[in-house]
C-alpha positions, 0 to 999 in steps of 0.5 A: 541392615541388609533386610531393611535395604531390601525392603526399601528397594521393594517399596520403591519398586512398588511406588514406581509401578503405581506411578506408571499405572496412574500415568498410563491411565491419564488421558493424553492431550493433543499437542498444540501446533503453531501456524505462522503468517508472514504478511506484507502489503502495498509494495511499490519499491524494489530496493530500500529507501532511506534504509528501509524496505527492499525485496532482498531484505524482506527475503532475509527476514522471510528465511529467518521466520520460515526457519523458526516456524516450519508451518508458515504461510506468506501472504500479501494484502494488495497493491503490487503492480502499481504505483512505482517508477519501474511499474509505470514503464513495465506494467508490473512484470518485475513485481510478479517475478520477485513475488514468485522468487520469494515464494509468496503463498497467496495474495488479495487483489488491490485497487492498484492491480487495475491501474493499467486496465483489466487485461494487464491485471489478468496477465500479471495474475496469470504470471503468478505462481501463487493464487490471487483472491477476489472474493467480492469481485465479479467480472462480466462473466460472473467469475472473480475479476482478472482471473482471481480465485474465490477461495484458497485452502492450505493444510498444515499439520492436520489443520485446514486454513481457509482464505478469502479476499476482500477488495474495496468497492471504491476500486471502481472509481480509484482505478480502471477495473474495466466495464462490467467489473463490480465489487460486492459489499464486503460484509455480506461477502465475508459472511458467505465466505465464512459459511462456505469455508466452514462447509469445506472443513476449514479449521482456521478462516483468514480474510485477506483484505484491501480496504480501510482499516475501519472496515477491517475492524467493523468486519471483525465485529460483525462477521462471526467465525473469523480468526484472522484479518490480514489487511492493506490499503491504508499504509498503516502499521497496525496489530490488535485484537478486536472481538477475539479476531486478530487484525494486522497491517504491515505498513507499505513498501516493505519497511516491515514484515508483519508476523502472526503466530496462532497456537492452535489445539483441539480440545474437549471440555465436558464432552464438547470438542472445540479448537483453541486459538491463541494469537501473538504477533510482532512487526519486524523492520527491514531496516538494517537487515542484511540483503539476501544475495539471490534476490539481490541479484534479481533486483540489481538486474531490474535496476540496470534495465531501469537505468537504461530506460531512464535515459529515454526522452519523454518529449522536447520542451519548446520553452525554456524551463527554470527549476532553480531553487531561487526561482521555484520558491519565489515566483511562478515558473513554467515548470511548476505550472507544468506539474500543477497542470499535469496533475489537474488534468489527470484527475479532473480537478478545478485547479492544480497546486504543488509546492516549490520545495518539492522541485529539486533539479535546481537547473535551467533547460534551454528551449529545445531541450529533450527531456528524459525520464531521468530529468523528471525524476531528478526534479521530483525525487521524493516519490510523492503521488498525485491526490484529489481533494475537495476543499472549501473556497475559504480554505483555498484562500488560506492555502494561497495565503499560506503559500506566499507567507514566507516568500521573502525567505524562499520557503518551499511552501511557495505555490505553483498553480494551474486553473487558479490565478491571484495577485499578492503583495509581499510587502503586506503582513503575512496572512493578508497578502493575497487578492483577486483569486480566480478559479477557471476564470471565475472569482473565488467563492468562499462558500463553494466546494472546489476540487484540487489536484496536489501531492500527498505531502502537502495533502497531509499538512506538509509545509504547514498546509494545515487547511488541506487535511481538513478537506475530503480525500477523493483520491488519497495516497493509496490510490494515487499515481506517482507524481513523476509518472503523471508529469511524464505521461502528460509531456508524452501525450501532449507531444512535449512542452509547448506554449499551447498546452498552457492555454 
């Protein structure tokens, strides 16, 4: 028995030795590495609205994701310094300070970065502790606009990640980038960028974009060598793979954080080396997330400053103004006309239109009242923006008919106009109450195309205005100015509310 035991032990030792030799002889494979991209876009608000958003909540998500994945890069898809109530007063200084505080890594210029002109855009870029990309933008000197960079390369765990940035060429008409600033074709620019970054030794190539989602998809289809597209501009929440390229957008106003994990590994097959890239993604909500106290303190300081600024007078009203619910939902009022006029003038429309349901102050202002920023915000609390649409004369008729279709019920759809007049008879059947429509003094032509300045809520069909989404958006929500800011600027620029501004 003893001899058998020794024999078995010798046999086991021989087997283990053979296994060790075999294991040593097997070539070792490189371990995979996870690269994580934490993406947001189109930020307009500092704090949560209706339970979603907020820099303090975003900061908490970022900390958690950075802890989960040490090789993390935080990216931004454009539109930061405008439009919001505070940025209308501060020109976006606070947004840059907060982006610095949450440790942003890289951003792309959005069209709203130029809303206050090229010098302000350049100032905000220079104040950033992170680079801005403007690969397809050119200033008068041939370099990227606003002091942005052409490319950005970051290295993690032995992998070089190359970034380039594309901004919609429509920025020239959507914003105020300044004379001599141009935006090149995004697809030609992208092809050159991939080639240049490959020459710099980039392993992973990422496009940061601020343009229509349809262009992101086309980019993935037409430009070889891309691994990831992180976008903005459409205010969409979107994640998918197109032609082997991952595409992600994270909505707007910090409601969501987009997370893309790329598991990368250098491999060899039949003597040919290649890079394996396997993507996965998730979109995290900031709703219900506990606020980061450090970022929360910074935000509160800015909010306190905003409260002080809100008590500033924007202008005196020489006319009595009525925003009572019973008034703005049943008849034309000077305050409603003021809103429509301000929007019309800002975007150069044929006529302005807003719905009475969006006017919420429910009060009367005596002649001689000094209107403050807080007054205007109470009247227009929803954060809607001014947009510009092209619609047919036939749809103008439908719009006006719809706006008076439930006037007897005090419905919020009741319309206030500037540049458009009409007669209506509430005793008639809804849909046939309106007659004698004129635009800028000329009778309505059903076959003509008109431009209308309105708010983004009704522009997308809100309050039952189904004819408006059928029109062509010239200035959409992503490019519009905050409606309250539009009205405040108009009052200030015209020295108050006087009877002469309505003539």
